[in-house]
Every structure is written in C-alpha cells, then in structure tokens.
C-alpha positions in Angstrom: 38.0 -11.4 39.6 40.4 -10.8 36.5 42.4 -7.7 36.4 44.3 -6.7 33.5 48.2 -5.8 34.4 48.9 -3.0 31.8 45.6 -1.0 33.2 45.6 -2.1 36.8 47.6 -0.1 39.4 48.4 -1.4 42.9 47.8 1.2 46.0 49.8 0.4 49.0 50.6 2.2 52.6 47.4 3.8 52.5 47.3 3.2 56.4 43.3 3.5 57.1 42.2 5.3 54.3 38.4 4.6 52.9 37.8 2.5 49.4 36.0 5.6 48.5 39.0 8.4 49.3 41.6 5.5 46.9 38.4 5.3 44.1 38.1 9.2 44.1 41.3 9.9 43.8 42.2 7.7 40.9 39.0 8.4 39.2 40.9 11.9 38.7 43.6 10.1 36.1 40.2 7.7 34.3 37.6 6.1 34.2 37.8 3.1 36.8 36.2 -0.3 35.6 37.3 -2.5 38.0 38.6 -2.7 41.5 39.0 -4.6 44.7 40.8 -4.4 48.2 43.1 -7.0 49.4 45.6 -8.3 52.3 49.3 -9.4 51.1 49.8 -12.8 52.3 53.9 -11.8 52.3 53.3 -8.4 54.0 50.1 -9.0 55.7 49.2 -5.7 54.7 46.8 -4.2 52.7 46.5 -3.1 49.5 43.9 -2.0 46.3 43.6 -3.2 43.1 42.3 -0.5 40.8 41.7 -1.5 37.0 41.1 1.4 34.7 39.3 1.7 31.1 42.4 3.0 29.5 45.5 1.3 29.6 46.8 5.2 29.5 45.0 6.4 32.4 46.9 3.6 34.4 50.3 5.1 32.7 49.4 8.2 33.7 48.8 7.8 37.1 52.2 5.9 37.9 54.0 8.8 35.7 53.4 10.8 39.0 56.0 10.3 41.6 54.3 11.1 44.9 50.7 10.7 45.4 49.0 12.3 48.6 45.6 11.2 49.6 43.8 13.0 52.6 47.2 14.0 53.9 49.0 10.4 53.7 51.5 9.8 51.2 50.5 6.3 49.4 52.5 4.4 47.1 51.0 3.6 43.5 52.9 1.2 41.4 52.3 -1.6 38.3 50.1 -4.7 39.2 52.6 -6.5 37.3 55.6 -5.2 39.4 53.8 -6.0 42.5 53.3 -9.3 41.5 57.1 -9.4 40.7 58.3 -8.0 43.9 56.6 -10.9 46.1 57.2 -13.4 43.5 60.9 -13.0 44.4 60.4 -13.2 48.2 62.9 -16.6 49.4 60.3 -19.3 51.3 61.2 -22.2 53.4 62.0 -25.3 51.8 59.3 -27.2 52.9 57.2 -24.5 51.7 57.7 -24.8 48.5 55.4 -27.6 47.5 52.6 -26.2 49.4 53.3 -22.6 47.4 53.1 -24.3 43.8 49.8 -25.8 44.7 48.6 -22.8 46.1 50.4 -20.9 42.4 48.3 -23.7 40.5 45.0 -23.1 42.2 45.7 -19.5 41.5 46.7 -19.7 38.3 43.1 -22.0 37.9 40.9 -19.7 39.2 43.0 -16.8 37.2 42.3 -18.7 34.2 38.4 -19.7 35.2 37.8 -15.9 35.3 39.8 -15.3 32.3 37.2 -18.0 30.5 34.2 -16.5 32.2 34.9 -12.9 31.5 35.6 -13.6 27.8 32.3 -15.7 27.7 30.5 -12.9 29.1 32.0 -10.4 26.6 31.5 -12.5 23.4 27.7 -13.3 24.9 27.5 -9.0 25.2 28.8 -9.2 21.9 25.8 -11.6 20.6 23.2 -10.4 21.6 24.4 -7.0 20.0 24.5 -9.3 16.8 21.2 -10.7 17.4 19.4 -7.4 18.2 21.3 -5.8 15.0 19.8 -9.0 13.3 16.5 -8.3 14.4 16.4 -4.8 13.4 17.3 -5.8 9.7 14.3 -8.5 10.1 12.3 -5.9 10.7 13.4 -3.9 8.1 13.2 -6.7 5.1 9.9 -6.9 6.4 8.5 -3.4 6.4 10.5 -3.4 2.8 8.7 -6.7 1.6 4.9 -5.3 2.7 5.8 -2.1 0.6 6.7 -4.0 -2.3 3.8 -6.4 -1.8 1.4 -2.9 -1.7 3.4 -1.1 -4.6 2.6 -4.4 -6.8 -1.0 -4.8 -5.9 -1.0 -0.9 -7.0 0.5 -2.1 -10.5 -1.6 -5.0 -11.2 -4.6 -2.6 -10.2 -4.0 -0.3 -13.0 -3.1 -2.4 -15.4 -6.3 -3.8 -14.6 -8.1 -0.3 -14.9 -6.3 0.4 -18.1 -7.4 -2.8 -19.9 -11.0 -2.4 -18.7 -10.8 1.0 -19.9 -9.6 0.3 -23.3 -12.7 -2.5 -23.7 -14.9 0.0 -22.5 -13.6 2.3 -25.3 -13.5 -0.6 -27.8 -17.0 -1.4 -27.1 -18.0 1.9 -27.4 -16.8 2.4 -30.8 -18.6 -0.9 -32.0 -21.2 0.1 -30.4 -21.7 3.4 -32.2 -20.5 2.0 -35.5 -23.4 -1.1 -35.1 -26.0 1.9 -34.5 -24.8 3.9 -37.8 -24.7 0.6 -39.5 -28.1 -0.3 -38.6 -29.4 3.2 -39.5 -28.2 3.6 -42.5 -29.7 -0.1 -43.2 -33.0 0.5 -42.3 -32.5 4.0 -44.2 -31.8 2.1 -47.3 -35.0 -0.8 -46.5 -37.2 2.5 -46.3 -36.2 4.0 -49.3 -36.6 0.9 -51.2 -39.8 -0.1 -49.7 -41.2 3.5 -50.4 -39.9 3.2 -54.2 -41.3 0.2 -54.8 -44.4 0.0 -52.7 -46.1 1.6 -55.4 -45.1 -0.6 -58.0 -45.4 -3.9 -56.3 -49.1 -5.7 -55.0 -50.1 -5.7 -51.3 -48.6 -9.4 -51.1 -45.3 -8.0 -51.2 -45.7 -5.1 -50.0 -46.8 -6.7 -46.5 -44.0 -8.9 -47.1 -41.6 -5.9 -46.3 -43.3 -3.8 -44.2 -43.1 -7.4 -41.7 -39.2 -7.8 -42.7 -38.8 -4.0 -41.6 -40.7 -4.7 -38.3 -38.3 -7.9 -37.8 -35.2 -6.1 -38.2 -36.3 -3.1 -36.5 -37.0 -5.6 -33.4 -33.7 -7.3 -33.9 -31.9 -3.9 -33.6 -33.5 -2.7 -30.6 -32.8 -5.9 -29.4 -28.8 -5.6 -30.1 -29.2 -2.5 -29.0 -30.3 -3.4 -25.5 -27.6 -6.1 -25.5 -24.7 -3.7 -26.6 -25.7 -1.1 -23.7 -25.8 -3.6 -21.0 -22.7 -5.0 -21.8 -21.1 -1.4 -21.6 -23.3 -0.7 -17.8 -21.9 -3.6 -16.3 -18.1 -3.2 -17.7 -18.4 0.3 -16.6 -19.5 -0.6 -12.9 -16.6 -3.2 -12.9 -14.3 -0.3 -13.6 -15.6 2.2 -10.9 -15.4 -0.6 -8.4 -12.0 -1.2 -9.2 -10.9 2.1 -9.6 -12.7 2.4 -5.6 -10.4 -0.5 -4.2 -7.0 1.2 -5.1 
C-alpha cells in the first residue's frame, strides 16, 4: 500500500488503543484516505500509518506537541522522519547483505504499488474522459437530428411556396383564357349576327358549325384547366399537412 511522505504521519506509543480511536482522533484534523497498522521490525512495537487527503492536514496534526487519545499520550511524527530514524540504526555486518536485499524488495514492492496506483488513477481519469466524450457524442447526435428536422421543414416550406406560386399562375392563366375565349365568342357571335342576314343559308350553317366546334373546344380546355387546378390544389394541401 503506497503512502505519500508529505501527507502521511506515523503514530507510535499508543499502547492498546484501537484502530477506530486513532482514526477518530486524526479525523479531527482532516479527511483520511488511507491507513495501516504495522509492527516495527527494529523496535518490535506497533505503529500506525495515517495518510490525509491534504498535506495541510498532516502539517496541522504534526504542529501540536502533545497528543492524548483516551488518556494515552501518543507520539505523532512525519512519515519520512520515522523512516530516517530507523534507517540510521546500526546493523551487524552479517546482516548488511540481507538488509540490502530486503531494501531492494521493499523498493520494488513500493515501486509496483506506486505504478499500480498511477495506473488506477489514469484509468479513472480515462473513464471520466470517455464519459465526457460519450455525452458530447449524444449532444452532437441530438443537434444533428434537430438540424435534419429543421432542414426538412425548410425544404417543405420552399416546396409549398413553389406550389402556391404555380397555383396562382395557373389561376391567372385560367382566368385570362376564359376572358379571351369569351371575347372571341362574342366577336364571332356578333359577326354571325351581322352577316347572317346577307349570307346564304349554306355559309350561315358553316359558321354555326364552326361556332359549335369552338364552343366544344372551349369547354374541353376549361375542363382540362379545371382538372389541373384541382390536382395542384390537392398536392398543396397534402404538403401542408406533412409539416
């Protein structure tokens, strides 16, 4: 378990005090994120490692000279200070090589623990980044959908305006055509009325036949224009209902 030297304190001389008593006391100085109970191999006495979330909490608790927990006077020192105190103890010559091996193993374990903690922190940061990217993707998809809906509305609006313009032109064309045909029929009718007295029956019959033919053609044209107008109007109503 990795403990940061600056934010970690060591508690010794606490006799038989429980873990909860030590932790409860330290929580008065700040939030605790890690703790461990161990036994010193040098002095053969228990000690507690308490790691705070903030360095200022560790500094605050060390700044007090006296610490009494449930009537027991305990010693609280810096983690690095505790390590230095025990590393200066002289060892027999035949234990030096063994100590070096243990130190290397301890360093390797601590390095692996540090690497593991770093990987875990990077993993957590990566998860947060993935969550943020997923949220951005969802927001982008929503914006894209809204844009597609707006684009279709605009296209339908333009199409409806086009149909309305065509209907208006068709209506004007139909009205103009009706007026023109009515004028032509009036002219021909007036011509027939003026000339029928002076012309023979044969020419009068021919003019009447031409008048009937023109009238039939006129009504055929009117029916075609009316059907076209009705069809365009239905298409316009259908497009308006789609929006």
